[in-house]
C-alpha positions as CSV (number, residue, x, y, z in Angstrom):
1,X,119.0,52.7,9.7
2,X,119.4,48.9,9.7
3,X,117.1,46.4,8.1
4,X,114.9,46.3,11.1
5,X,114.3,50.1,10.9
6,X,116.6,50.9,13.9
7,X,119.5,53.3,14.0
8,X,122.9,51.6,13.6
9,X,126.0,52.5,15.7
10,X,125.4,54.1,19.1
11,X,122.2,53.4,20.9
12,X,119.4,55.9,21.2
13,X,120.1,56.2,25.0
14,X,123.8,57.0,24.3
15,X,122.9,59.6,21.8
16,X,120.3,61.2,24.1
17,X,122.9,61.3,26.9
18,X,125.4,63.0,24.7
19,X,122.9,65.6,23.5
20,X,121.8,66.2,27.1
21,X,125.4,66.7,28.3
22,X,126.2,68.9,25.4
23,X,123.2,71.1,25.9
24,X,124.0,71.7,29.6
25,X,127.6,72.6,29.1
26,X,127.1,74.7,26.0
27,X,124.3,76.6,27.7
28,X,126.7,77.9,30.3
29,X,128.8,79.9,27.8
30,X,131.8,78.9,29.9
31,X,132.9,75.8,31.6
32,X,132.9,76.8,35.2
33,X,131.1,79.7,37.0
34,X,133.8,81.2,39.2
35,X,131.5,83.1,41.6
36,X,128.1,82.7,43.1
37,X,126.9,85.7,41.1
38,X,128.0,84.0,37.9
39,X,126.2,80.8,38.9
40,X,123.0,82.8,39.6
41,X,123.3,84.5,36.2
42,X,123.5,81.1,34.5
43,X,120.5,79.7,36.5
44,X,118.4,82.8,35.8
45,X,119.2,82.8,32.1
46,X,116.8,80.0,31.5
47,X,119.3,78.3,29.2
48,X,119.9,75.3,31.4
49,X,117.0,72.9,31.7
50,X,117.2,70.4,34.6
51,X,115.3,67.2,35.3
52,X,113.1,67.2,38.3
53,X,115.6,66.3,41.1
54,X,118.3,68.7,39.8
55,X,115.7,71.4,39.4
56,X,114.9,70.8,43.1
57,X,118.5,71.3,44.0
58,X,118.8,74.5,41.9
59,X,115.8,76.0,43.6
60,X,117.2,75.1,47.1
61,X,120.6,76.6,46.3
62,X,119.0,79.7,44.8
63,X,117.0,80.3,48.0
64,X,119.4,79.1,50.7
65,X,123.0,79.9,49.8
66,X,124.1,80.2,53.4
67,X,122.8,76.7,54.2
68,X,124.7,75.3,51.2
69,X,127.9,77.1,52.3
70,X,127.8,76.0,55.9
71,X,126.4,72.5,55.7
72,X,127.9,69.1,55.0
73,X,126.9,67.3,51.8
74,X,124.6,65.1,53.9
75,X,122.9,68.1,55.6
76,X,122.4,70.0,52.4
77,X,121.0,66.9,50.7
78,X,118.6,66.4,53.5
79,X,117.4,70.0,53.5
80,X,117.0,69.9,49.7
81,X,115.1,66.6,49.9
82,X,117.5,64.7,47.6
83,X,120.3,62.2,47.8
84,X,123.9,63.4,48.3
85,X,124.8,61.8,44.9
86,X,122.3,64.3,43.3
87,X,124.4,67.2,44.7
88,X,127.5,65.7,43.2
89,X,125.8,65.3,39.8
90,X,124.6,68.9,40.0
91,X,128.1,70.2,40.7
92,X,129.5,68.1,37.8
93,X,127.1,69.7,35.3
94,X,128.9,73.0,36.0
95,X,132.4,71.5,35.5
96,X,133.2,70.8,39.1
97,X,134.7,67.5,40.2
98,X,132.4,67.2,43.3
99,X,130.2,69.0,45.8
100,X,132.9,70.3,48.1
101,X,134.7,72.0,45.2
102,X,131.4,73.5,44.0
103,X,130.5,74.6,47.6
104,X,133.4,77.0,47.6
105,X,131.3,79.4,45.5
106,X,128.8,79.6,48.3
107,X,131.4,79.9,51.1
108,X,132.9,82.9,49.4
109,X,129.5,84.5,48.8
110,X,128.3,84.2,52.4
111,X,131.5,85.8,53.8
112,X,130.1,89.1,52.7
113,X,126.5,88.4,53.7
114,X,126.5,86.9,57.2
115,X,123.1,88.4,58.1
116,X,121.6,85.5,56.1
117,X,122.6,83.2,58.9
118,X,120.7,85.0,61.6
119,X,117.9,82.5,61.3
120,X,120.1,79.8,62.7
121,X,119.0,78.2,66.0
122,X,120.4,79.8,69.2
123,X,123.2,77.8,70.8
124,X,122.4,78.9,74.4
125,X,119.8,76.9,76.4
126,X,116.2,78.0,76.1
127,X,113.8,77.7,79.0
128,X,111.6,75.3,77.0
129,X,111.0,74.0,73.6
130,X,108.3,76.5,72.8
131,X,110.5,79.5,73.5
132,X,113.3,77.8,71.5
133,X,110.9,77.6,68.5
134,X,109.8,81.2,69.0
135,X,113.3,82.5,69.0
136,X,114.0,80.4,65.9
137,X,111.1,81.9,64.0
138,X,112.0,85.4,65.1
139,X,115.5,84.8,63.7
140,X,114.1,83.4,60.5
141,X,111.9,86.5,60.1
142,X,114.9,88.8,60.7
143,X,117.0,86.9,58.2
144,X,114.2,87.3,55.6
145,X,113.8,91.0,56.2
146,X,117.6,91.5,56.2
147,X,117.8,89.9,52.8
148,X,115.3,92.4,51.5
149,X,117.4,95.3,52.9
150,X,120.6,93.9,51.4
151,X,119.3,93.8,47.8
152,X,116.0,95.1,46.6
153,X,115.0,95.6,42.9
154,X,113.6,99.1,43.1
155,X,113.1,99.4,39.4
156,X,110.9,96.3,39.3
157,X,109.0,97.4,42.4
158,X,108.2,100.8,40.9
159,X,107.0,99.2,37.7
160,X,104.7,96.9,39.7
161,X,103.2,99.9,41.5
162,X,102.6,101.7,38.2
163,X,100.9,98.7,36.6
164,X,98.7,98.0,39.6
165,X,97.8,101.7,40.0
166,X,96.6,101.9,36.4
167,X,94.4,98.8,36.6
168,X,90.6,99.1,36.5
169,X,90.4,96.0,38.8
170,X,93.1,94.1,40.6
171,X,92.9,90.3,41.0
172,X,94.9,89.1,44.0
173,X,95.9,85.5,43.5
174,X,97.8,83.1,45.8
175,X,97.1,79.7,47.4
176,X,98.5,77.4,50.0
177,X,101.3,79.2,52.0
178,X,100.8,82.3,49.8
179,X,97.1,82.7,50.7
180,X,97.6,84.4,54.0
181,X,99.7,87.0,52.2
182,X,97.2,87.6,49.4
183,X,94.2,87.7,51.8
184,X,95.8,90.4,53.9
185,X,96.9,92.4,50.8
186,X,93.3,92.2,49.4
187,X,92.0,93.5,52.7
188,X,94.4,96.4,52.8
189,X,93.7,97.3,49.2
190,X,90.0,97.5,50.0
191,X,90.7,99.7,53.1
192,X,92.6,102.1,50.8
193,X,89.7,102.3,48.4
194,X,91.4,100.2,45.7
195,X,88.9,97.9,43.9
196,X,90.2,94.3,43.9
197,X,89.0,90.7,43.8
198,X,90.6,88.1,46.2
199,X,90.7,84.8,44.2
200,X,90.2,82.4,47.2
201,X,89.0,79.3,45.3
202,X,86.1,78.7,47.7
203,X,84.1,75.8,46.3
204,X,86.7,75.2,43.6
205,X,85.5,78.4,41.9
206,X,88.9,80.0,41.1
207,X,88.6,79.7,37.4
208,X,85.1,81.3,37.6
209,X,86.4,84.1,39.8
210,X,88.9,85.1,37.1
211,X,86.3,84.5,34.3
212,X,85.7,88.2,33.7
213,X,89.3,89.4,33.7
214,X,90.3,91.6,30.8
215,X,93.0,93.8,29.3
216,X,92.2,96.8,31.7
217,X,92.8,94.7,34.7
218,X,95.9,93.5,36.6
219,X,96.9,90.5,38.6
220,X,98.9,90.6,41.8
221,X,100.2,87.0,42.2
222,X,102.1,85.5,45.1
223,X,103.7,82.1,44.7
224,X,106.3,80.1,46.5
225,X,108.2,76.9,45.7
226,X,107.4,74.0,45.1
227,X,104.9,75.9,42.8
228,X,102.4,73.0,42.8
229,X,99.3,75.1,43.3
230,X,96.5,76.4,41.0
231,X,98.1,79.8,40.8
232,X,100.1,79.3,37.6
233,X,97.0,78.1,35.8
234,X,95.0,81.2,36.9
235,X,97.8,83.5,35.9
236,X,98.0,81.8,32.5
237,X,94.3,82.6,32.0
238,X,94.9,86.3,32.9
239,X,97.9,86.4,30.6
240,X,95.9,85.0,27.6
241,X,93.3,87.8,28.2
242,X,96.0,90.5,28.1
243,X,95.8,91.5,31.8
244,X,98.9,93.0,33.3
245,X,100.6,90.6,35.7
246,X,103.0,91.4,38.7
247,X,104.4,88.7,40.8
248,X,106.0,88.2,44.2
249,X,107.9,84.8,44.1
250,X,111.0,83.2,45.6
251,X,113.2,82.2,42.7
252,X,113.8,82.5,39.0
253,X,112.4,79.0,38.5
254,X,108.9,80.1,39.3
255,X,106.5,79.3,36.4
256,X,104.9,82.7,36.9
257,X,108.0,84.6,35.7
258,X,107.5,84.1,32.0
259,X,104.0,85.3,32.3
260,X,104.8,88.4,34.4
261,X,105.3,92.0,33.3
262,X,107.3,92.6,36.4
263,X,108.3,90.4,39.4
264,X,110.2,90.6,42.7
265,X,112.2,87.9,44.3
266,X,111.4,87.5,48.0
267,X,113.1,84.5,49.7
268,X,111.8,83.6,53.2
269,X,114.0,81.8,55.7
270,X,112.7,78.8,57.6
271,X,113.1,77.3,61.0
272,X,112.4,73.7,61.9
273,X,110.5,73.2,58.6
274,X,108.4,76.4,59.0
275,X,108.9,79.4,56.8
276,X,108.4,83.0,57.8
277,X,106.1,85.3,55.8
278,X,107.6,88.5,57.2
279,X,109.4,89.7,54.1
280,X,106.5,88.8,51.7
281,X,104.1,90.8,53.9
282,X,106.5,93.7,54.1
283,X,107.0,93.9,50.3
284,X,103.2,93.4,49.7
285,X,102.3,96.1,52.1
286,X,104.8,98.5,50.5
287,X,103.1,97.7,47.1
288,X,99.7,98.5,48.6
289,X,100.9,101.8,50.0
290,X,102.6,102.7,46.7
291,X,99.4,101.9,44.7
292,X,97.3,104.0,47.0
293,X,99.7,106.9,46.9
294,X,100.0,106.8,43.1
295,X,96.2,106.7,42.7
296,X,95.8,109.6,45.2
297,X,98.3,111.7,43.3
């Protein structure tokens, strides 16, 4: 400290930058991830903490590896909603010189998973713009469902079924884009004779709707990026009151994951800015059927 009470030598900003850089590289455990699977393992470990824009890039890359593999830096940046320089900065955090070098991880990955690209627009002429959009949405839905078939966490799914089947009352929580999924799952649970509460937040009453939740109950939560809804707050209340929590979400960056007893990753493809809900509904309906069967048994 100098006479004015300020640190001598390097500035605070220099020290902060050094600490930040050291944390990001040390958290990797190795300098460069050599495969897409290694990169996912690092991202899912929770040891690397990104500022807002880099976190936005991480979520996009987690959800859309084929877009990252096949696009130019300008295209990927536009889809992720960031500047191209942000992609370069993200690649450099992982020890790569630039984005094109880093992109090689994704190119190698998609060679073995080309079904992810089935949501791409058709190249042949469509009779009109509406039919072009229809075919695009069908392709996006097929890609989403194909991703579920390619890799599904059966163990997590079965644990979710067990927790929901044992619950006295199931609270079904989801808002914005997730609400159509939760509304339908609540309806089908009721049709199967499974008591549940759809937390619909009508009249801004969501916190009151979960006011009686307790340790014998369970939450079925559905949440998609950018995770800026009321859902994390409601799930946090349920977690504090010892309810069991199962979640359908689209990346390891979801704020619901640390609160969940079990969770499934469901990534929906999009077309022209619109995302399919096909995979989320398919997984949700399988959960409902599993819960009903387990209770019946």
